[in-house]
mmCIF file as Biopython writes it, N, C-alpha, C and O atoms, coordinates in Angstrom:
data_model
#
loop_
_atom_site.group_PDB
_atom_site.id
_atom_site.type_symbol
_atom_site.label_atom_id
_atom_site.label_alt_id
_atom_site.label_comp_id
_atom_site.label_asym_id
_atom_site.label_entity_id
_atom_site.label_seq_id
_atom_site.pdbx_PDB_ins_code
_atom_site.Cartn_x
_atom_site.Cartn_y
_atom_site.Cartn_z
_atom_site.occupancy
_atom_site.B_iso_or_equiv
_atom_site.auth_seq_id
_atom_site.auth_asym_id
_atom_site.pdbx_PDB_model_num
ATOM 1   N N  . MET A ? 1  ? -130.301 -168.818 -47.938  1.0 0.0 1  A 1 
ATOM 2   C CA . MET A ? 1  ? -131.440 -169.252 -48.696  1.0 0.0 1  A 1 
ATOM 3   C C  . MET A ? 1  ? -131.288 -170.727 -49.104  1.0 0.0 1  A 1 
ATOM 4   O O  . MET A ? 1  ? -132.256 -171.484 -49.033  1.0 0.0 1  A 1 
ATOM 5   N N  . LYS A ? 2  ? -130.093 -171.140 -49.528  1.0 0.0 2  A 1 
ATOM 6   C CA . LYS A ? 2  ? -129.875 -172.538 -49.902  1.0 0.0 2  A 1 
ATOM 7   C C  . LYS A ? 2  ? -130.193 -173.469 -48.734  1.0 0.0 2  A 1 
ATOM 8   O O  . LYS A ? 2  ? -130.772 -174.541 -48.908  1.0 0.0 2  A 1 
ATOM 9   N N  . ARG A ? 3  ? -129.802 -173.032 -47.551  1.0 0.0 3  A 1 
ATOM 10  C CA . ARG A ? 3  ? -130.030 -173.853 -46.355  1.0 0.0 3  A 1 
ATOM 11  C C  . ARG A ? 3  ? -131.521 -173.958 -46.061  1.0 0.0 3  A 1 
ATOM 12  O O  . ARG A ? 3  ? -132.012 -175.040 -45.739  1.0 0.0 3  A 1 
ATOM 13  N N  . VAL A ? 4  ? -132.241 -172.854 -46.166  1.0 0.0 4  A 1 
ATOM 14  C CA . VAL A ? 4  ? -133.673 -172.848 -45.877  1.0 0.0 4  A 1 
ATOM 15  C C  . VAL A ? 4  ? -134.430 -173.726 -46.881  1.0 0.0 4  A 1 
ATOM 16  O O  . VAL A ? 4  ? -135.374 -174.424 -46.512  1.0 0.0 4  A 1 
ATOM 17  N N  . LEU A ? 5  ? -134.014 -173.686 -48.139  1.0 0.0 5  A 1 
ATOM 18  C CA . LEU A ? 5  ? -134.670 -174.489 -49.171  1.0 0.0 5  A 1 
ATOM 19  C C  . LEU A ? 5  ? -134.109 -175.900 -49.267  1.0 0.0 5  A 1 
ATOM 20  O O  . LEU A ? 5  ? -134.592 -176.714 -50.053  1.0 0.0 5  A 1 
ATOM 21  N N  . ALA A ? 6  ? -133.105 -176.182 -48.479  1.0 0.0 6  A 1 
ATOM 22  C CA . ALA A ? 6  ? -132.470 -177.497 -48.415  1.0 0.0 6  A 1 
ATOM 23  C C  . ALA A ? 6  ? -131.852 -177.914 -49.745  1.0 0.0 6  A 1 
ATOM 24  O O  . ALA A ? 6  ? -131.955 -179.070 -50.155  1.0 0.0 6  A 1 
ATOM 25  N N  . PHE A ? 7  ? -131.208 -176.956 -50.415  1.0 0.0 7  A 1 
ATOM 26  C CA . PHE A ? 7  ? -130.488 -177.276 -51.653  1.0 0.0 7  A 1 
ATOM 27  C C  . PHE A ? 7  ? -129.190 -177.981 -51.312  1.0 0.0 7  A 1 
ATOM 28  O O  . PHE A ? 7  ? -128.632 -177.745 -50.241  1.0 0.0 7  A 1 
ATOM 29  N N  . PRO A ? 8  ? -128.693 -178.838 -52.188  1.0 0.0 8  A 1 
ATOM 30  C CA . PRO A ? 8  ? -127.367 -179.425 -51.969  1.0 0.0 8  A 1 
ATOM 31  C C  . PRO A ? 8  ? -126.320 -178.317 -51.946  1.0 0.0 8  A 1 
ATOM 32  O O  . PRO A ? 8  ? -126.518 -177.271 -52.563  1.0 0.0 8  A 1 
ATOM 33  N N  . PRO A ? 9  ? -125.207 -178.532 -51.242  1.0 0.0 9  A 1 
ATOM 34  C CA . PRO A ? 9  ? -124.203 -177.470 -51.080  1.0 0.0 9  A 1 
ATOM 35  C C  . PRO A ? 9  ? -123.597 -176.987 -52.402  1.0 0.0 9  A 1 
ATOM 36  O O  . PRO A ? 9  ? -123.169 -175.836 -52.488  1.0 0.0 9  A 1 
ATOM 37  N N  . ASP A ? 10 ? -123.550 -177.831 -53.422  1.0 0.0 10 A 1 
ATOM 38  C CA . ASP A ? 10 ? -122.928 -177.417 -54.687  1.0 0.0 10 A 1 
ATOM 39  C C  . ASP A ? 10 ? -123.920 -176.764 -55.660  1.0 0.0 10 A 1 
ATOM 40  O O  . ASP A ? 10 ? -123.572 -176.516 -56.814  1.0 0.0 10 A 1 
ATOM 41  N N  . THR A ? 11 ? -125.153 -176.482 -55.209  1.0 0.0 11 A 1 
ATOM 42  C CA . THR A ? 11 ? -126.161 -175.858 -56.062  1.0 0.0 11 A 1 
ATOM 43  C C  . THR A ? 11 ? -125.828 -174.395 -56.301  1.0 0.0 11 A 1 
ATOM 44  O O  . THR A ? 11 ? -125.500 -173.660 -55.369  1.0 0.0 11 A 1 
ATOM 45  N N  . LYS A ? 12 ? -125.917 -173.981 -57.562  1.0 0.0 12 A 1 
ATOM 46  C CA . LYS A ? 12 ? -125.686 -172.583 -57.907  1.0 0.0 12 A 1 
ATOM 47  C C  . LYS A ? 12 ? -127.027 -171.894 -58.072  1.0 0.0 12 A 1 
ATOM 48  O O  . LYS A ? 12 ? -127.911 -172.402 -58.762  1.0 0.0 12 A 1 
ATOM 49  N N  . VAL A ? 13 ? -127.179 -170.749 -57.448  1.0 0.0 13 A 1 
ATOM 50  C CA . VAL A ? 13 ? -128.402 -169.964 -57.549  1.0 0.0 13 A 1 
ATOM 51  C C  . VAL A ? 13 ? -128.079 -168.713 -58.350  1.0 0.0 13 A 1 
ATOM 52  O O  . VAL A ? 13 ? -127.113 -168.006 -58.062  1.0 0.0 13 A 1 
ATOM 53  N N  . GLU A ? 14 ? -128.901 -168.450 -59.357  1.0 0.0 14 A 1 
ATOM 54  C CA . GLU A ? 14 ? -128.665 -167.303 -60.233  1.0 0.0 14 A 1 
ATOM 55  C C  . GLU A ? 14 ? -129.833 -166.329 -60.105  1.0 0.0 14 A 1 
ATOM 56  O O  . GLU A ? 14 ? -130.994 -166.722 -60.217  1.0 0.0 14 A 1 
ATOM 57  N N  . TRP A ? 15 ? -129.519 -165.068 -59.873  1.0 0.0 15 A 1 
ATOM 58  C CA . TRP A ? 15 ? -130.540 -164.039 -59.752  1.0 0.0 15 A 1 
ATOM 59  C C  . TRP A ? 15 ? -130.626 -163.271 -61.060  1.0 0.0 15 A 1 
ATOM 60  O O  . TRP A ? 15 ? -129.606 -162.863 -61.615  1.0 0.0 15 A 1 
ATOM 61  N N  . LYS A ? 16 ? -131.835 -163.075 -61.547  1.0 0.0 16 A 1 
ATOM 62  C CA . LYS A ? 16 ? -132.052 -162.328 -62.779  1.0 0.0 16 A 1 
ATOM 63  C C  . LYS A ? 16 ? -133.198 -161.356 -62.580  1.0 0.0 16 A 1 
ATOM 64  O O  . LYS A ? 16 ? -134.069 -161.537 -61.729  1.0 0.0 16 A 1 
ATOM 65  N N  . SER A ? 17 ? -133.161 -160.317 -63.404  1.0 0.0 17 A 1 
ATOM 66  C CA . SER A ? 17 ? -134.307 -159.410 -63.403  1.0 0.0 17 A 1 
ATOM 67  C C  . SER A ? 17 ? -135.463 -160.118 -64.117  1.0 0.0 17 A 1 
ATOM 68  O O  . SER A ? 17 ? -135.249 -161.106 -64.818  1.0 0.0 17 A 1 
ATOM 69  N N  . HIS A ? 18 ? -136.653 -159.625 -63.944  1.0 0.0 18 A 1 
ATOM 70  C CA . HIS A ? 18 ? -137.819 -160.213 -64.586  1.0 0.0 18 A 1 
ATOM 71  C C  . HIS A ? 18 ? -137.660 -160.193 -66.107  1.0 0.0 18 A 1 
ATOM 72  O O  . HIS A ? 18 ? -137.913 -161.196 -66.773  1.0 0.0 18 A 1 
ATOM 73  N N  . ASP A ? 19 ? -137.241 -159.053 -66.652  1.0 0.0 19 A 1 
ATOM 74  C CA . ASP A ? 19 ? -137.079 -158.920 -68.106  1.0 0.0 19 A 1 
ATOM 75  C C  . ASP A ? 19 ? -136.052 -159.904 -68.646  1.0 0.0 19 A 1 
ATOM 76  O O  . ASP A ? 19 ? -136.271 -160.509 -69.695  1.0 0.0 19 A 1 
ATOM 77  N N  . SER A ? 20 ? -134.957 -160.070 -67.961  1.0 0.0 20 A 1 
ATOM 78  C CA . SER A ? 20 ? -133.923 -161.002 -68.380  1.0 0.0 20 A 1 
ATOM 79  C C  . SER A ? 20 ? -134.434 -162.438 -68.355  1.0 0.0 20 A 1 
ATOM 80  O O  . SER A ? 20 ? -134.126 -163.232 -69.245  1.0 0.0 20 A 1 
ATOM 81  N N  . SER A ? 21 ? -135.205 -162.760 -67.346  1.0 0.0 21 A 1 
ATOM 82  C CA . SER A ? 21 ? -135.774 -164.098 -67.231  1.0 0.0 21 A 1 
ATOM 83  C C  . SER A ? 21 ? -136.749 -164.374 -68.374  1.0 0.0 21 A 1 
ATOM 84  O O  . SER A ? 21 ? -136.737 -165.464 -68.944  1.0 0.0 21 A 1 
ATOM 85  N N  . ILE A ? 22 ? -137.583 -163.409 -68.709  1.0 0.0 22 A 1 
ATOM 86  C CA . ILE A ? 22 ? -138.548 -163.552 -69.805  1.0 0.0 22 A 1 
ATOM 87  C C  . ILE A ? 22 ? -137.812 -163.712 -71.133  1.0 0.0 22 A 1 
ATOM 88  O O  . ILE A ? 22 ? -138.207 -164.529 -71.965  1.0 0.0 22 A 1 
ATOM 89  N N  . GLN A ? 23 ? -136.748 -162.940 -71.337  1.0 0.0 23 A 1 
ATOM 90  C CA . GLN A ? 23 ? -135.973 -163.051 -72.578  1.0 0.0 23 A 1 
ATOM 91  C C  . GLN A ? 23 ? -135.371 -164.444 -72.723  1.0 0.0 23 A 1 
ATOM 92  O O  . GLN A ? 23 ? -135.393 -165.027 -73.807  1.0 0.0 23 A 1 
ATOM 93  N N  . GLN A ? 24 ? -134.834 -164.975 -71.628  1.0 0.0 24 A 1 
ATOM 94  C CA . GLN A ? 24 ? -134.239 -166.311 -71.675  1.0 0.0 24 A 1 
ATOM 95  C C  . GLN A ? 24 ? -135.311 -167.350 -71.973  1.0 0.0 24 A 1 
ATOM 96  O O  . GLN A ? 24 ? -135.094 -168.249 -72.786  1.0 0.0 24 A 1 
ATOM 97  N N  . ARG A ? 25 ? -136.444 -167.237 -71.336  1.0 0.0 25 A 1 
ATOM 98  C CA . ARG A ? 25 ? -137.539 -168.195 -71.545  1.0 0.0 25 A 1 
ATOM 99  C C  . ARG A ? 25 ? -138.016 -168.157 -72.997  1.0 0.0 25 A 1 
ATOM 100 O O  . ARG A ? 25 ? -138.280 -169.202 -73.592  1.0 0.0 25 A 1 
ATOM 101 N N  . THR A ? 26 ? -138.125 -166.964 -73.562  1.0 0.0 26 A 1 
ATOM 102 C CA . THR A ? 26 ? -138.546 -166.813 -74.952  1.0 0.0 26 A 1 
ATOM 103 C C  . THR A ? 26 ? -137.540 -167.466 -75.892  1.0 0.0 26 A 1 
ATOM 104 O O  . THR A ? 26 ? -137.927 -168.142 -76.845  1.0 0.0 26 A 1 
ATOM 105 N N  . ALA A ? 27 ? -136.259 -167.268 -75.632  1.0 0.0 27 A 1 
ATOM 106 C CA . ALA A ? 27 ? -135.220 -167.868 -76.472  1.0 0.0 27 A 1 
ATOM 107 C C  . ALA A ? 27 ? -135.279 -169.394 -76.404  1.0 0.0 27 A 1 
ATOM 108 O O  . ALA A ? 27 ? -135.104 -170.063 -77.423  1.0 0.0 27 A 1 
ATOM 109 N N  . ILE A ? 28 ? -135.521 -169.945 -75.228  1.0 0.0 28 A 1 
ATOM 110 C CA . ILE A ? 28 ? -135.628 -171.398 -75.068  1.0 0.0 28 A 1 
ATOM 111 C C  . ILE A ? 28 ? -136.836 -171.925 -75.832  1.0 0.0 28 A 1 
ATOM 112 O O  . ILE A ? 28 ? -136.743 -172.940 -76.522  1.0 0.0 28 A 1 
ATOM 113 N N  . GLU A ? 29 ? -137.972 -171.237 -75.711  1.0 0.0 29 A 1 
ATOM 114 C CA . GLU A ? 29 ? -139.178 -171.675 -76.411  1.0 0.0 29 A 1 
ATOM 115 C C  . GLU A ? 29 ? -138.993 -171.621 -77.926  1.0 0.0 29 A 1 
ATOM 116 O O  . GLU A ? 29 ? -139.431 -172.527 -78.636  1.0 0.0 29 A 1 
ATOM 117 N N  . GLU A ? 30 ? -138.346 -170.563 -78.425  1.0 0.0 30 A 1 
ATOM 118 C CA . GLU A ? 30 ? -138.109 -170.449 -79.861  1.0 0.0 30 A 1 
ATOM 119 C C  . GLU A ? 30 ? -137.193 -171.558 -80.351  1.0 0.0 30 A 1 
ATOM 120 O O  . GLU A ? 30 ? -137.400 -172.113 -81.430  1.0 0.0 30 A 1 
ATOM 121 N N  . SER A ? 31 ? -136.191 -171.875 -79.563  1.0 0.0 31 A 1 
ATOM 122 C CA . SER A ? 31 ? -135.273 -172.946 -79.922  1.0 0.0 31 A 1 
ATOM 123 C C  . SER A ? 31 ? -136.004 -174.280 -80.005  1.0 0.0 31 A 1 
ATOM 124 O O  . SER A ? 31 ? -135.772 -175.064 -80.925  1.0 0.0 31 A 1 
ATOM 125 N N  . ARG A ? 32 ? -136.877 -174.533 -79.050  1.0 0.0 32 A 1 
ATOM 126 C CA . ARG A ? 32 ? -137.654 -175.778 -79.071  1.0 0.0 32 A 1 
ATOM 127 C C  . ARG A ? 32 ? -138.583 -175.819 -80.274  1.0 0.0 32 A 1 
ATOM 128 O O  . ARG A ? 32 ? -138.725 -176.858 -80.918  1.0 0.0 32 A 1 
ATOM 129 N N  . ARG A ? 33 ? -139.215 -174.689 -80.578  1.0 0.0 33 A 1 
ATOM 130 C CA . ARG A ? 33 ? -140.110 -174.616 -81.731  1.0 0.0 33 A 1 
ATOM 131 C C  . ARG A ? 33 ? -139.360 -174.877 -83.025  1.0 0.0 33 A 1 
ATOM 132 O O  . ARG A ? 33 ? -139.854 -175.581 -83.906  1.0 0.0 33 A 1 
ATOM 133 N N  . ASP A ? 34 ? -138.154 -174.303 -83.138  1.0 0.0 34 A 1 
ATOM 134 C CA . ASP A ? 34 ? -137.339 -174.516 -84.333  1.0 0.0 34 A 1 
ATOM 135 C C  . ASP A ? 34 ? -136.976 -175.988 -84.485  1.0 0.0 34 A 1 
ATOM 136 O O  . ASP A ? 34 ? -137.017 -176.531 -85.589  1.0 0.0 34 A 1 
ATOM 137 N N  . LYS A ? 35 ? -136.625 -176.629 -83.383  1.0 0.0 35 A 1 
ATOM 138 C CA . LYS A ? 35 ? -136.254 -178.044 -83.440  1.0 0.0 35 A 1 
ATOM 139 C C  . LYS A ? 35 ? -137.439 -178.898 -83.852  1.0 0.0 35 A 1 
ATOM 140 O O  . LYS A ? 35 ? -137.295 -179.768 -84.711  1.0 0.0 35 A 1 
ATOM 141 N N  . THR A ? 36 ? -138.604 -178.672 -83.264  1.0 0.0 36 A 1 
ATOM 142 C CA . THR A ? 36 ? -139.776 -179.476 -83.614  1.0 0.0 36 A 1 
ATOM 143 C C  . THR A ? 36 ? -140.253 -179.132 -85.013  1.0 0.0 36 A 1 
ATOM 144 O O  . THR A ? 36 ? -140.746 -180.011 -85.719  1.0 0.0 36 A 1 
ATOM 145 N N  . GLY A ? 37 ? -140.125 -177.903 -85.430  1.0 0.0 37 A 1 
ATOM 146 C CA . GLY A ? 37 ? -140.500 -177.516 -86.786  1.0 0.0 37 A 1 
ATOM 147 C C  . GLY A ? 37 ? -139.622 -178.190 -87.812  1.0 0.0 37 A 1 
ATOM 148 O O  . GLY A ? 37 ? -140.111 -178.620 -88.856  1.0 0.0 37 A 1 
ATOM 149 N N  . ASN A ? 38 ? -138.325 -178.293 -87.535  1.0 0.0 38 A 1 
ATOM 150 C CA . ASN A ? 38 ? -137.402 -178.963 -88.445  1.0 0.0 38 A 1 
ATOM 151 C C  . ASN A ? 38 ? -137.713 -180.444 -88.537  1.0 0.0 38 A 1 
ATOM 152 O O  . ASN A ? 38 ? -137.645 -181.024 -89.621  1.0 0.0 38 A 1 
ATOM 153 N N  . ARG A ? 39 ? -138.048 -181.056 -87.431  1.0 0.0 39 A 1 
ATOM 154 C CA . ARG A ? 39 ? -138.376 -182.487 -87.442  1.0 0.0 39 A 1 
ATOM 155 C C  . ARG A ? 39 ? -139.625 -182.730 -88.264  1.0 0.0 39 A 1 
ATOM 156 O O  . ARG A ? 39 ? -139.671 -183.680 -89.047  1.0 0.0 39 A 1 
ATOM 157 N N  . LYS A ? 40 ? -140.645 -181.889 -88.103  1.0 0.0 40 A 1 
ATOM 158 C CA . LYS A ? 40 ? -141.896 -182.076 -88.834  1.0 0.0 40 A 1 
ATOM 159 C C  . LYS A ? 40 ? -141.683 -181.902 -90.329  1.0 0.0 40 A 1 
ATOM 160 O O  . LYS A ? 40 ? -142.232 -182.671 -91.118  1.0 0.0 40 A 1 
ATOM 161 N N  . SER A ? 41 ? -140.897 -180.908 -90.738  1.0 0.0 41 A 1 
ATOM 162 C CA . SER A ? 41 ? -140.673 -180.705 -92.164  1.0 0.0 41 A 1 
ATOM 163 C C  . SER A ? 41 ? -139.837 -181.834 -92.744  1.0 0.0 41 A 1 
ATOM 164 O O  . SER A ? 41 ? -140.039 -182.210 -93.899  1.0 0.0 41 A 1 
ATOM 165 N N  . GLN A ? 42 ? -138.901 -182.386 -91.973  1.0 0.0 42 A 1 
ATOM 166 C CA . GLN A ? 42 ? -138.110 -183.516 -92.450  1.0 0.0 42 A 1 
ATOM 167 C C  . GLN A ? 42 ? -138.991 -184.743 -92.615  1.0 0.0 42 A 1 
ATOM 168 O O  . GLN A ? 42 ? -138.854 -185.480 -93.592  1.0 0.0 42 A 1 
ATOM 169 N N  . GLN A ? 43 ? -139.892 -184.966 -91.671  1.0 0.0 43 A 1 
ATOM 170 C CA . GLN A ? 43 ? -140.795 -186.099 -91.781  1.0 0.0 43 A 1 
ATOM 171 C C  . GLN A ? 43 ? -141.711 -185.923 -92.987  1.0 0.0 43 A 1 
ATOM 172 O O  . GLN A ? 43 ? -141.980 -186.887 -93.704  1.0 0.0 43 A 1 
ATOM 173 N N  . ARG A ? 44 ? -142.184 -184.720 -93.214  1.0 0.0 44 A 1 
ATOM 174 C CA . ARG A ? 44 ? -143.076 -184.433 -94.324  1.0 0.0 44 A 1 
ATOM 175 C C  . ARG A ? 44 ? -142.339 -184.626 -95.649  1.0 0.0 44 A 1 
ATOM 176 O O  . ARG A ? 44 ? -142.919 -185.143 -96.604  1.0 0.0 44 A 1 
ATOM 177 N N  . ASP A ? 45 ? -141.073 -184.219 -95.721  1.0 0.0 45 A 1 
ATOM 178 C CA . ASP A ? 45 ? -140.292 -184.346 -96.941  1.0 0.0 45 A 1 
ATOM 179 C C  . ASP A ? 45 ? -140.006 -185.794 -97.279  1.0 0.0 45 A 1 
ATOM 180 O O  . ASP A ? 45 ? -139.884 -186.136 -98.456  1.0 0.0 45 A 1 
ATOM 181 N N  . HIS A ? 46 ? -139.895 -186.657 -96.274  1.0 0.0 46 A 1 
ATOM 182 C CA . HIS A ? 46 ? -139.505 -188.035 -96.500  1.0 0.0 46 A 1 
ATOM 183 C C  . HIS A ? 46 ? -140.686 -189.004 -96.439  1.0 0.0 46 A 1 
ATOM 184 O O  . HIS A ? 46 ? -140.503 -190.210 -96.608  1.0 0.0 46 A 1 
ATOM 185 N N  . ALA A ? 47 ? -141.881 -188.494 -96.202  1.0 0.0 47 A 1 
ATOM 186 C CA . ALA A ? 47 ? -143.035 -189.382 -96.085  1.0 0.0 47 A 1 
ATOM 187 C C  . ALA A ? 47 ? -143.429 -189.913 -97.458  1.0 0.0 47 A 1 
ATOM 188 O O  . ALA A ? 47 ? -143.564 -189.143 -98.408  1.0 0.0 47 A 1 
ATOM 189 N N  . PRO A ? 48 ? -143.611 -191.224 -97.564  1.0 0.0 48 A 1 
ATOM 190 C CA . PRO A ? 48 ? -144.027 -191.785 -98.851  1.0 0.0 48 A 1 
ATOM 191 C C  . PRO A ? 48 ? -145.462 -191.389 -99.169  1.0 0.0 48 A 1 
ATOM 192 O O  . PRO A ? 48 ? -146.289 -191.253 -98.267  1.0 0.0 48 A 1 
ATOM 193 N N  . SER A ? 49 ? -145.747 -191.209 -100.416 1.0 0.0 49 A 1 
ATOM 194 C CA . SER A ? 49 ? -147.080 -190.831 -100.838 1.0 0.0 49 A 1 
ATOM 195 C C  . SER A ? 49 ? -147.676 -191.941 -101.678 1.0 0.0 49 A 1 
ATOM 196 O O  . SER A ? 49 ? -147.138 -192.277 -102.733 1.0 0.0 49 A 1 
ATOM 197 N N  . SER A ? 50 ? -148.774 -192.511 -101.226 1.0 0.0 50 A 1 
ATOM 198 C CA . SER A ? 50 ? -149.438 -193.576 -101.966 1.0 0.0 50 A 1 
ATOM 199 C C  . SER A ? 50 ? -150.226 -193.010 -103.128 1.0 0.0 50 A 1 
ATOM 200 O O  . SER A ? 50 ? -150.412 -193.683 -104.142 1.0 0.0 50 A 1 
ATOM 201 N N  . TYR A ? 51 ? -150.691 -191.780 -102.989 1.0 0.0 51 A 1 
ATOM 202 C CA . TYR A ? 51 ? -151.533 -191.153 -103.993 1.0 0.0 51 A 1 
ATOM 203 C C  . TYR A ? 51 ? -150.933 -189.804 -104.379 1.0 0.0 51 A 1 
ATOM 204 O O  . TYR A ? 51 ? -151.324 -188.780 -103.818 1.0 0.0 51 A 1 
ATOM 205 N N  . PRO A ? 52 ? -149.998 -189.780 -105.318 1.0 0.0 52 A 1 
ATOM 206 C CA . PRO A ? 52 ? -149.298 -188.537 -105.622 1.0 0.0 52 A 1 
ATOM 207 C C  . PRO A ? 52 ? -150.191 -187.451 -106.221 1.0 0.0 52 A 1 
ATOM 208 O O  . PRO A ? 52 ? -149.854 -186.271 -106.122 1.0 0.0 52 A 1 
ATOM 209 N N  . THR A ? 53 ? -151.309 -187.809 -106.835 1.0 0.0 53 A 1 
ATOM 210 C CA . THR A ? 53 ? -152.141 -186.765 -107.444 1.0 0.0 53 A 1 
ATOM 211 C C  . THR A ? 53 ? -153.355 -186.425 -106.620 1.0 0.0 53 A 1 
ATOM 212 O O  . THR A ? 53 ? -154.101 -185.519 -106.991 1.0 0.0 53 A 1 
ATOM 213 N N  . GLY A ? 54 ? -153.585 -187.104 -105.529 1.0 0.0 54 A 1 
ATOM 214 C CA . GLY A ? 54 ? -154.753 -186.816 -104.703 1.0 0.0 54 A 1 
ATOM 215 C C  . GLY A ? 54 ? -155.085 -187.995 -103.833 1.0 0.0 54 A 1 
ATOM 216 O O  . GLY A ? 54 ? -154.205 -188.775 -103.468 1.0 0.0 54 A 1 
ATOM 217 N N  . GLY A ? 55 ? -156.349 -188.133 -103.497 1.0 0.0 55 A 1 
ATOM 218 C CA . GLY A ? 55 ? -156.792 -189.191 -102.609 1.0 0.0 55 A 1 
ATOM 219 C C  . GLY A ? 55 ? -157.090 -190.482 -103.359 1.0 0.0 55 A 1 
ATOM 220 O O  . GLY A ? 55 ? -156.994 -190.524 -104.585 1.0 0.0 55 A 1 
ATOM 221 N N  . PRO A ? 56 ? -157.448 -191.522 -102.638 1.0 0.0 56 A 1 
ATOM 222 C CA . PRO A ? 56 ? -157.706 -192.825 -103.243 1.0 0.0 56 A 1 
ATOM 223 C C  . PRO A ? 56 ? -158.899 -192.816 -104.184 1.0 0.0 56 A 1 
ATOM 224 O O  . PRO A ? 56 ? -158.967 -193.650 -105.087 1.0 0.0 56 A 1 
ATOM 225 N N  . ASP A ? 57 ? -159.835 -191.906 -104.002 1.0 0.0 57 A 1 
ATOM 226 C CA . ASP A ? 57 ? -161.023 -191.857 -104.853 1.0 0.0 57 A 1 
ATOM 227 C C  . ASP A ? 57 ? -160.730 -191.254 -106.218 1.0 0.0 57 A 1 
ATOM 228 O O  . ASP A ? 57 ? -161.503 -191.460 -107.154 1.0 0.0 57 A 1 
ATOM 229 N N  . ASP A ? 58 ? -159.638 -190.517 -106.355 1.0 0.0 58 A 1 
ATOM 230 C CA . ASP A ? 58 ? -159.311 -189.895 -107.638 1.0 0.0 58 A 1 
ATOM 231 C C  . ASP A ? 58 ? -159.121 -190.939 -108.734 1.0 0.0 58 A 1 
ATOM 232 O O  . ASP A ? 58 ? -159.591 -190.758 -109.857 1.0 0.0 58 A 1 
ATOM 233 N N  . ALA A ? 59 ? -158.439 -192.023 -108.408 1.0 0.0 59 A 1 
ATOM 234 C CA . ALA A ? 59 ? -158.186 -193.055 -109.406 1.0 0.0 59 A 1 
ATOM 235 C C  . ALA A ? 59 ? -159.496 -193.721 -109.827 1.0 0.0 59 A 1 
ATOM 236 O O  . ALA A ? 59 ? -159.684 -194.047 -110.999 1.0 0.0 59 A 1 
ATOM 237 N N  . LYS A ? 60 ? -160.393 -193.919 -108.873 1.0 0.0 60 A 1 
ATOM 238 C CA . LYS A ? 60 ? -161.675 -194.568 -109.165 1.0 0.0 60 A 1 
ATOM 239 C C  . LYS A ? 60 ? -162.557 -193.673 -110.037 1.0 0.0 60 A 1 
ATOM 240 O O  . LYS A ? 60 ? -163.258 -194.161 -110.923 1.0 0.0 60 A 1 
ATOM 241 N N  . GLN A ? 61 ? -162.519 -192.357 -109.782 1.0 0.0 61 A 1 
ATOM 242 C CA . GLN A ? 61 ? -163.423 -191.436 -110.464 1.0 0.0 61 A 1 
ATOM 243 C C  . GLN A ? 61 ? -162.768 -190.768 -111.649 1.0 0.0 61 A 1 
ATOM 244 O O  . GLN A ? 61 ? -163.407 -189.960 -112.323 1.0 0.0 61 A 1 
ATOM 245 N N  . GLY A ? 62 ? -161.518 -191.075 -111.927 1.0 0.0 62 A 1 
ATOM 246 C CA . GLY A ? 62 ? -160.848 -190.448 -113.045 1.0 0.0 62 A 1 
ATOM 247 C C  . GLY A ? 62 ? -160.497 -188.998 -112.803 1.0 0.0 62 A 1 
ATOM 248 O O  . GLY A ? 62 ? -160.312 -188.243 -113.758 1.0 0.0 62 A 1 
ATOM 249 N N  . GLY A ? 63 ? -160.399 -188.586 -111.538 1.0 0.0 63 A 1 
ATOM 250 C CA . GLY A ? 63 ? -160.108 -187.197 -111.201 1.0 0.0 63 A 1 
ATOM 251 C C  . GLY A ? 63 ? -158.645 -186.873 -111.369 1.0 0.0 63 A 1 
ATOM 252 O O  . GLY A ? 63 ? -157.817 -187.763 -111.562 1.0 0.0 63 A 1 
ATOM 253 N N  . THR A ? 64 ? -158.329 -185.587 -111.293 1.0 0.0 64 A 1 
ATOM 254 C CA . THR A ? 64 ? -156.960 -185.133 -111.461 1.0 0.0 64 A 1 
ATOM 255 C C  . THR A ? 64 ? -156.267 -184.892 -110.144 1.0 0.0 64 A 1 
ATOM 256 O O  . THR A ? 64 ? -155.052 -184.695 -110.117 1.0 0.0 64 A 1 
ATOM 257 N N  . GLY A ? 65 ? -157.004 -184.900 -109.049 1.0 0.0 65 A 1 
ATOM 258 C CA . GLY A ? 65 ? -156.406 -184.613 -107.761 1.0 0.0 65 A 1 
ATOM 259 C C  . GLY A ? 65 ? -156.336 -183.129 -107.460 1.0 0.0 65 A 1 
ATOM 260 O O  . GLY A ? 65 ? -155.795 -182.723 -106.431 1.0 0.0 65 A 1 
ATOM 261 N N  . VAL A ? 66 ? -156.883 -182.316 -108.357 1.0 0.0 66 A 1 
ATOM 262 C CA . VAL A ? 66 ? -156.883 -180.864 -108.172 1.0 0.0 66 A 1 
ATOM 263 C C  . VAL A ? 66 ? -158.321 -180.414 -108.064 1.0 0.0 66 A 1 
ATOM 264 O O  . VAL A ? 66 ? -159.144 -180.751 -108.915 1.0 0.0 66 A 1 
ATOM 265 N N  . LEU A ? 67 ? -158.630 -179.663 -107.039 1.0 0.0 67 A 1 
ATOM 266 C CA . LEU A ? 67 ? -159.992 -179.176 -106.866 1.0 0.0 67 A 1 
ATOM 267 C C  . LEU A ? 67 ? -160.363 -178.215 -107.993 1.0 0.0 67 A 1 
ATOM 268 O O  . LEU A ? 67 ? -159.563 -177.373 -108.401 1.0 0.0 67 A 1 
ATOM 269 N N  . GLY A ? 68 ? -161.557 -178.355 -108.470 1.0 0.0 68 A 1 
ATOM 270 C CA . GLY A ? 68 ? -162.058 -177.442 -109.492 1.0 0.0 68 A 1 
ATOM 271 C C  . GLY A ? 68 ? -161.689 -177.852 -110.909 1.0 0.0 68 A 1 
ATOM 272 O O  . GLY A ? 68 ? -162.148 -177.232 -111.868 1.0 0.0 68 A 1 
ATOM 273 N N  . ALA A ? 69 ? -160.869 -178.881 -111.056 1.0 0.0 69 A 1 
ATOM 274 C CA . ALA A ? 69 ? -160.489 -179.325 -112.414 1.0 0.0 69 A 1 
ATOM 275 C C  . ALA A ? 69 ? -161.520 -180.327 -112.914 1.0 0.0 69 A 1 
ATOM 276 O O  . ALA A ? 69 ? -162.086 -181.076 -112.118 1.0 0.0 69 A 1 
ATOM 277 N N  . SER A ? 70 ? -161.771 -180.352 -114.212 1.0 0.0 70 A 1 
ATOM 278 C CA . SER A ? 70 ? -162.714 -181.322 -114.749 1.0 0.0 70 A 1 
ATOM 279 C C  . SER A ? 70 ? -162.101 -182.143 -115.842 1.0 0.0 70 A 1 
ATOM 280 O O  . SER A ? 70 ? -162.764 -183.013 -116.406 1.0 0.0 70 A 1 
#
């Protein structure tokens, strides 16, 4: 098979059942999701906030930055 597909001689071919292949793929996807999720939460934790109580209009209108508050 390696010869027919023209793989280099040192290529390793691994045979897996369908279920095993799906399990491995799921584990890889979860690992990637965890990594990107951690990066997003770290960025969110360290992002500077120009308006700690709400948006820029809150200061102009005397608002509290909380919906429904008067």
